[in-house]
MARLUMMI-186425 format. One record per residue (C-alpha): residue number from 1; residue in one letter; x, y, z. Coordinates in Angstrom, 2 decimals, padded with zeros to 5 digits, always signed. Example, Ala and Ser with C-alpha at 12.3 -4.5 7.8 and 13.67 -1.06 7.14 Angstrom:
# MARLUMMI-186425
<pt vextor="1" kolmar="a" c1="+012.30" c2="-004.50" c3="+007.80"/>
<pt vextor="2" kolmar="s" c1="+013.67" c2="-001.06" c3="+007.14"/>
***
This chain:
# MARLUMMI-186425
<pt vextor="1" kolmar="m" c1="+152.29" c2="+090.58" c3="+050.76"/>
<pt vextor="2" kolmar="l" c1="+155.67" c2="+089.28" c3="+051.21"/>
<pt vextor="3" kolmar="a" c1="+156.13" c2="+090.50" c3="+055.10"/>
<pt vextor="4" kolmar="p" c1="+155.20" c2="+087.24" c3="+056.21"/>
<pt vextor="5" kolmar="y" c1="+157.63" c2="+085.40" c3="+054.38"/>
<pt vextor="6" kolmar="l" c1="+160.24" c2="+087.57" c3="+055.34"/>
<pt vextor="7" kolmar="l" c1="+159.52" c2="+087.98" c3="+058.67"/>
<pt vextor="8" kolmar="l" c1="+159.66" c2="+084.07" c3="+058.99"/>
<pt vextor="9" kolmar="s" c1="+162.54" c2="+083.53" c3="+056.83"/>
<pt vextor="10" kolmar="i" c1="+164.72" c2="+086.01" c3="+058.74"/>
<pt vextor="11" kolmar="v" c1="+164.23" c2="+083.98" c3="+061.53"/>
<pt vextor="12" kolmar="a" c1="+164.20" c2="+080.56" c3="+060.34"/>
<pt vextor="13" kolmar="q" c1="+167.20" c2="+080.95" c3="+057.88"/>
<pt vextor="14" kolmar="p" c1="+170.36" c2="+081.30" c3="+060.72"/>
<pt vextor="15" kolmar="l" c1="+168.60" c2="+078.17" c3="+062.59"/>
<pt vextor="16" kolmar="s" c1="+168.95" c2="+076.18" c3="+059.28"/>
<pt vextor="17" kolmar="t" c1="+172.73" c2="+074.77" c3="+060.24"/>
<pt vextor="18" kolmar="l" c1="+170.65" c2="+073.11" c3="+063.51"/>
<pt vextor="19" kolmar="l" c1="+169.90" c2="+070.16" c3="+061.39"/>
<pt vextor="20" kolmar="t" c1="+173.07" c2="+069.42" c3="+060.08"/>
<pt vextor="21" kolmar="v" c1="+174.62" c2="+069.62" c3="+063.47"/>
<pt vextor="22" kolmar="r" c1="+172.03" c2="+067.46" c3="+064.61"/>
<pt vextor="23" kolmar="e" c1="+172.73" c2="+064.87" c3="+061.82"/>
<pt vextor="24" kolmar="w" c1="+169.26" c2="+065.14" c3="+060.23"/>
<pt vextor="25" kolmar="q" c1="+170.38" c2="+065.28" c3="+056.53"/>
<pt vextor="26" kolmar="q" c1="+167.96" c2="+062.85" c3="+055.27"/>
<pt vextor="27" kolmar="t" c1="+164.78" c2="+065.25" c3="+056.70"/>
<pt vextor="28" kolmar="l" c1="+166.64" c2="+068.39" c3="+055.25"/>
<pt vextor="29" kolmar="l" c1="+166.73" c2="+066.65" c3="+051.62"/>
<pt vextor="30" kolmar="v" c1="+162.85" c2="+065.99" c3="+052.24"/>
<pt vextor="31" kolmar="f" c1="+162.17" c2="+068.89" c3="+053.50"/>
<pt vextor="32" kolmar="t" c1="+164.01" c2="+070.97" c3="+050.60"/>
<pt vextor="33" kolmar="v" c1="+162.59" c2="+068.91" c3="+047.90"/>
<pt vextor="34" kolmar="f" c1="+159.09" c2="+069.66" c3="+049.18"/>
<pt vextor="35" kolmar="e" c1="+159.95" c2="+073.52" c3="+049.63"/>
<pt vextor="36" kolmar="l" c1="+161.11" c2="+073.46" c3="+045.99"/>
<pt vextor="37" kolmar="a" c1="+158.13" c2="+071.63" c3="+044.64"/>
<pt vextor="38" kolmar="l" c1="+155.76" c2="+073.77" c3="+046.47"/>
<pt vextor="39" kolmar="r" c1="+157.20" c2="+076.79" c3="+045.29"/>
<pt vextor="40" kolmar="m" c1="+157.74" c2="+076.37" c3="+041.90"/>
<pt vextor="41" kolmar="g" c1="+154.41" c2="+074.81" c3="+041.86"/>
<pt vextor="42" kolmar="a" c1="+152.77" c2="+078.29" c3="+043.14"/>
<pt vextor="43" kolmar="i" c1="+155.05" c2="+080.36" c3="+040.33"/>
<pt vextor="44" kolmar="y" c1="+153.65" c2="+077.56" c3="+037.67"/>
<pt vextor="45" kolmar="l" c1="+150.22" c2="+078.10" c3="+038.59"/>
<pt vextor="46" kolmar="g" c1="+150.69" c2="+081.98" c3="+038.49"/>
<pt vextor="47" kolmar="i" c1="+152.29" c2="+081.82" c3="+034.91"/>
<pt vextor="48" kolmar="a" c1="+149.83" c2="+079.21" c3="+033.64"/>
<pt vextor="49" kolmar="t" c1="+146.60" c2="+081.48" c3="+035.10"/>
<pt vextor="50" kolmar="q" c1="+148.81" c2="+084.52" c3="+033.50"/>
<pt vextor="51" kolmar="q" c1="+148.20" c2="+086.57" c3="+036.82"/>
<pt vextor="52" kolmar="m" c1="+151.55" c2="+087.96" c3="+037.98"/>
<pt vextor="53" kolmar="y" c1="+149.39" c2="+089.11" c3="+041.00"/>
<pt vextor="54" kolmar="w" c1="+148.70" c2="+085.41" c3="+041.86"/>
<pt vextor="55" kolmar="a" c1="+152.17" c2="+084.44" c3="+041.25"/>
<pt vextor="56" kolmar="v" c1="+153.34" c2="+086.66" c3="+043.51"/>
<pt vextor="57" kolmar="f" c1="+150.41" c2="+085.91" c3="+046.04"/>
<pt vextor="58" kolmar="l" c1="+151.08" c2="+081.77" c3="+045.88"/>
<pt vextor="59" kolmar="f" c1="+154.84" c2="+082.26" c3="+046.25"/>
<pt vextor="60" kolmar="a" c1="+154.74" c2="+084.29" c3="+049.39"/>
<pt vextor="61" kolmar="s" c1="+151.94" c2="+082.12" c3="+050.86"/>
<pt vextor="62" kolmar="s" c1="+153.85" c2="+078.90" c3="+050.08"/>
<pt vextor="63" kolmar="s" c1="+156.98" c2="+080.36" c3="+051.15"/>
<pt vextor="64" kolmar="a" c1="+155.67" c2="+081.55" c3="+054.26"/>
<pt vextor="65" kolmar="l" c1="+154.48" c2="+077.98" c3="+055.09"/>
<pt vextor="66" kolmar="v" c1="+157.83" c2="+076.54" c3="+054.48"/>
<pt vextor="67" kolmar="a" c1="+159.20" c2="+079.24" c3="+056.53"/>
<pt vextor="68" kolmar="g" c1="+156.74" c2="+078.37" c3="+059.43"/>
<pt vextor="69" kolmar="m" c1="+157.25" c2="+074.47" c3="+058.90"/>
<pt vextor="70" kolmar="s" c1="+161.22" c2="+074.98" c3="+059.03"/>
<pt vextor="71" kolmar="l" c1="+160.89" c2="+076.81" c3="+061.97"/>
<pt vextor="72" kolmar="a" c1="+158.80" c2="+074.09" c3="+063.54"/>
<pt vextor="73" kolmar="l" c1="+161.00" c2="+071.72" c3="+062.38"/>
<pt vextor="74" kolmar="f" c1="+163.60" c2="+073.46" c3="+063.99"/>
<pt vextor="75" kolmar="f" c1="+162.31" c2="+073.49" c3="+067.53"/>
<pt vextor="76" kolmar="r" c1="+161.59" c2="+069.84" c3="+066.98"/>
<pt vextor="77" kolmar="a" c1="+165.75" c2="+069.37" c3="+066.13"/>
<pt vextor="78" kolmar="a" c1="+166.59" c2="+071.83" c3="+068.93"/>
<pt vextor="79" kolmar="g" c1="+164.45" c2="+069.72" c3="+071.81"/>
<pt vextor="80" kolmar="a" c1="+162.71" c2="+073.20" c3="+072.45"/>
<pt vextor="81" kolmar="r" c1="+159.15" c2="+073.46" c3="+073.88"/>
<pt vextor="82" kolmar="w" c1="+156.56" c2="+075.90" c3="+072.48"/>
<pt vextor="83" kolmar="a" c1="+155.58" c2="+077.10" c3="+075.63"/>
<pt vextor="84" kolmar="d" c1="+158.73" c2="+078.41" c3="+076.65"/>
<pt vextor="85" kolmar="f" c1="+158.93" c2="+080.35" c3="+073.52"/>
<pt vextor="86" kolmar="g" c1="+155.40" c2="+081.79" c3="+073.65"/>
<pt vextor="87" kolmar="r" c1="+156.16" c2="+082.70" c3="+077.19"/>
<pt vextor="88" kolmar="s" c1="+159.08" c2="+085.02" c3="+076.17"/>
<pt vextor="89" kolmar="l" c1="+157.49" c2="+086.22" c3="+072.92"/>
<pt vextor="90" kolmar="r" c1="+154.60" c2="+087.31" c3="+074.95"/>
<pt vextor="91" kolmar="r" c1="+156.77" c2="+089.08" c3="+077.15"/>
<pt vextor="92" kolmar="y" c1="+158.97" c2="+090.45" c3="+074.22"/>
<pt vextor="93" kolmar="v" c1="+155.43" c2="+091.96" c3="+072.82"/>
<pt vextor="94" kolmar="w" c1="+154.42" c2="+093.48" c3="+075.93"/>
<pt vextor="95" kolmar="l" c1="+157.95" c2="+095.19" c3="+076.49"/>
<pt vextor="96" kolmar="n" c1="+157.53" c2="+096.68" c3="+073.43"/>
<pt vextor="97" kolmar="l" c1="+154.31" c2="+097.40" c3="+072.46"/>
<pt vextor="98" kolmar="p" c1="+154.39" c2="+101.40" c3="+073.27"/>
<pt vextor="99" kolmar="a" c1="+157.74" c2="+101.28" c3="+070.74"/>
<pt vextor="100" kolmar="l" c1="+156.04" c2="+099.27" c3="+068.25"/>
<pt vextor="101" kolmar="l" c1="+152.92" c2="+101.00" c3="+067.79"/>
<pt vextor="102" kolmar="l" c1="+155.41" c2="+104.01" c3="+067.65"/>
<pt vextor="103" kolmar="l" c1="+157.00" c2="+102.77" c3="+064.98"/>
<pt vextor="104" kolmar="w" c1="+154.20" c2="+101.19" c3="+063.32"/>
<pt vextor="105" kolmar="g" c1="+152.71" c2="+104.71" c3="+063.35"/>
<pt vextor="106" kolmar="l" c1="+155.61" c2="+106.98" c3="+062.02"/>
<pt vextor="107" kolmar="t" c1="+155.94" c2="+104.31" c3="+058.99"/>
<pt vextor="108" kolmar="h" c1="+152.53" c2="+104.26" c3="+058.50"/>
<pt vextor="109" kolmar="w" c1="+151.32" c2="+107.83" c3="+058.57"/>
<pt vextor="110" kolmar="v" c1="+154.63" c2="+109.35" c3="+057.21"/>
<pt vextor="111" kolmar="a" c1="+155.95" c2="+108.17" c3="+054.43"/>
<pt vextor="112" kolmar="g" c1="+159.35" c2="+109.52" c3="+054.38"/>
<pt vextor="113" kolmar="w" c1="+162.50" c2="+107.58" c3="+053.67"/>
<pt vextor="114" kolmar="s" c1="+164.00" c2="+109.80" c3="+056.07"/>
<pt vextor="115" kolmar="l" c1="+162.24" c2="+107.88" c3="+058.83"/>
<pt vextor="116" kolmar="l" c1="+163.86" c2="+104.76" c3="+057.76"/>
<pt vextor="117" kolmar="g" c1="+167.23" c2="+105.52" c3="+059.40"/>
<pt vextor="118" kolmar="l" c1="+164.86" c2="+106.52" c3="+062.82"/>
<pt vextor="119" kolmar="t" c1="+163.20" c2="+103.21" c3="+062.54"/>
<pt vextor="120" kolmar="v" c1="+166.01" c2="+101.10" c3="+062.38"/>
<pt vextor="121" kolmar="l" c1="+167.68" c2="+103.27" c3="+065.47"/>
<pt vextor="122" kolmar="l" c1="+164.57" c2="+102.90" c3="+067.69"/>
<pt vextor="123" kolmar="g" c1="+164.20" c2="+099.03" c3="+066.63"/>
<pt vextor="124" kolmar="a" c1="+167.78" c2="+098.57" c3="+067.67"/>
<pt vextor="125" kolmar="i" c1="+167.23" c2="+100.28" c3="+070.69"/>
<pt vextor="126" kolmar="v" c1="+164.56" c2="+098.43" c3="+071.86"/>
<pt vextor="127" kolmar="l" c1="+165.69" c2="+095.36" c3="+070.71"/>
<pt vextor="128" kolmar="f" c1="+168.91" c2="+096.24" c3="+073.45"/>
<pt vextor="129" kolmar="f" c1="+166.90" c2="+096.66" c3="+076.11"/>
<pt vextor="130" kolmar="t" c1="+164.26" c2="+094.01" c3="+075.78"/>
<pt vextor="131" kolmar="a" c1="+167.21" c2="+091.49" c3="+075.44"/>
<pt vextor="132" kolmar="k" c1="+168.40" c2="+093.40" c3="+078.52"/>
<pt vextor="133" kolmar="e" c1="+165.49" c2="+093.06" c3="+080.35"/>
<pt vextor="134" kolmar="l" c1="+164.88" c2="+089.19" c3="+079.25"/>
<pt vextor="135" kolmar="r" c1="+168.47" c2="+088.32" c3="+080.30"/>
<pt vextor="136" kolmar="k" c1="+167.78" c2="+089.99" c3="+083.63"/>
<pt vextor="137" kolmar="e" c1="+165.05" c2="+087.50" c3="+084.40"/>
<pt vextor="138" kolmar="g" c1="+166.49" c2="+084.40" c3="+082.98"/>
<pt vextor="139" kolmar="l" c1="+164.38" c2="+083.89" c3="+080.08"/>
<pt vextor="140" kolmar="i" c1="+167.43" c2="+084.08" c3="+077.58"/>
***
């Protein structure tokens, strides 16, 4: 349930200083207040209904929404184009599809913690070769 939020936040968090560098502090302040209000509202609704599941679901959903919006804001601040990002992402997925399916299968069907190290190792290898291939094509 928290996976989309965690994935988007892992991508968006390192880019958060871009708004400071571009001197968009006022936009950052408004966005942070919006983020706080949305997350606190989600927790409040979960507490008001006395449903812990809904509190976690609403928090994760609102956080994923905020992380996606912040990523879009960072793209705008950087002057990046979504078409270039989409092309790179599509290439990344196609290069790694067999390895990603293998990792998904291993972690889904075999539920041992010993596979965590193997998953991290294979993920690092996949990312290394993908970055090397994308650099060779001039996409990064």
